[in-house]
Backbone bond lengths (Angstrom), bond angles and torsions (degrees), N, CA, C in turn:
res aa  C-N    CA-C-N  psi(-1)  N-CA   C-N-CA  omega(-1)  CA-C   N-CA-C  phi
1 M - - - 1.456 - - 1.533 108.54 -
2 T 1.292 115.45 125.59 1.458 119.04 -178.23 1.521 110.95 -78.99
3 R 1.291 114.77 171.34 1.466 120.19 -178.55 1.526 111.37 -66.11
4 N 1.340 115.93 -39.37 1.465 119.20 179.72 1.526 111.66 -66.14
5 T 1.327 116.76 -36.85 1.463 120.14 179.10 1.517 110.60 -65.72
6 R 1.322 116.07 -42.84 1.470 119.97 178.24 1.527 110.60 -63.79
7 R 1.317 116.20 -40.03 1.466 120.57 179.83 1.528 110.76 -65.59
8 A 1.321 116.52 -43.11 1.463 120.50 179.33 1.525 110.61 -63.95
9 R 1.325 116.26 -39.81 1.462 119.64 179.17 1.535 110.84 -66.64
10 A 1.321 117.17 -41.20 1.468 120.63 179.13 1.528 110.98 -64.26
11 I 1.321 116.80 -39.10 1.468 120.11 178.45 1.521 110.32 -66.73
12 A 1.323 117.14 -41.05 1.470 120.64 179.56 1.519 110.82 -63.94
13 I 1.316 117.78 -41.31 1.463 121.16 179.37 1.524 110.12 -66.45
14 A 1.320 117.48 -41.03 1.464 120.98 -179.55 1.528 110.86 -65.83
15 E 1.310 117.81 -36.30 1.465 120.28 179.98 1.519 111.74 -75.38
16 A 1.332 116.92 -30.08 1.459 119.93 -178.77 1.521 111.39 -74.96
17 K 1.330 117.01 -26.55 1.462 120.61 -179.38 1.523 109.43 -75.77
18 P 1.336 118.73 124.82 1.458 120.07 -178.87 1.531 111.21 -70.09
19 N 1.302 114.80 146.40 1.453 120.22 178.80 1.536 109.14 -70.96
20 A 1.329 116.78 132.26 1.467 120.88 -175.59 1.521 111.30 -62.36
21 R 1.321 117.07 -36.89 1.467 120.21 179.33 1.526 110.95 -65.92
22 M 1.319 116.88 -39.60 1.461 120.07 179.45 1.522 111.31 -68.63
23 V 1.321 117.22 -36.89 1.464 120.56 177.72 1.524 109.73 -64.82
24 A 1.333 117.17 -43.96 1.458 120.84 179.30 1.529 110.42 -63.76
25 L 1.320 116.93 -40.88 1.462 120.60 179.22 1.529 111.08 -65.12
26 R 1.332 116.37 -38.86 1.459 120.26 179.36 1.528 110.59 -63.35
27 Y 1.328 117.04 -44.50 1.463 119.92 179.10 1.530 111.63 -67.50
28 L 1.321 116.42 -35.50 1.463 119.99 178.15 1.529 110.66 -64.72
29 M 1.323 116.81 -42.79 1.459 120.22 178.58 1.533 111.14 -66.79
30 L 1.322 116.45 -37.09 1.464 120.24 177.22 1.527 110.38 -64.06
31 A 1.337 116.83 -42.33 1.465 120.71 178.79 1.528 110.64 -66.19
32 A 1.330 117.05 -39.44 1.466 120.37 178.71 1.529 110.53 -64.61
33 G 1.305 117.10 -40.97 1.467 120.72 178.11 1.514 111.90 -64.92
34 A 1.323 116.36 -41.90 1.465 120.14 178.77 1.527 110.75 -65.54
35 T 1.323 116.84 -38.69 1.468 120.81 178.28 1.521 110.39 -64.92
36 A 1.330 117.12 -44.88 1.462 120.72 179.55 1.525 110.90 -63.21
37 A 1.317 116.84 -39.49 1.463 119.84 178.99 1.526 110.96 -66.50
38 S 1.321 116.54 -39.74 1.469 120.15 178.79 1.526 111.17 -65.04
39 I 1.323 116.49 -42.96 1.466 120.49 179.13 1.532 110.50 -64.28
40 A 1.321 116.16 -41.97 1.472 119.72 178.72 1.523 110.80 -63.70
41 L 1.313 117.12 -38.76 1.459 121.27 179.01 1.523 110.97 -65.98
42 L 1.345 115.82 -43.03 1.462 119.63 178.57 1.523 111.72 -65.94
43 L 1.319 116.68 -40.90 1.467 119.50 179.73 1.533 111.36 -65.70
44 S 1.310 117.11 -40.25 1.456 119.56 179.73 1.526 110.72 -69.17
45 H 1.308 116.80 -26.51 1.460 119.87 179.51 1.535 110.99 -74.98
46 F 1.329 116.93 -36.72 1.453 120.56 -176.07 1.521 113.92 -89.49
47 I 1.317 117.13 -13.64 1.476 119.43 -179.63 1.509 109.46 -92.87
């Protein structure tokens, strides 16, 4: 395996791995959306 092949493989692996900050942000936004939907559902039920 040449040096360029190893470098290309390392770059591909690094790009395929999701960024931890982006994963955390995605889950945070999902939780915020679920919370907002739950609150809206509860408010519509009690009004």
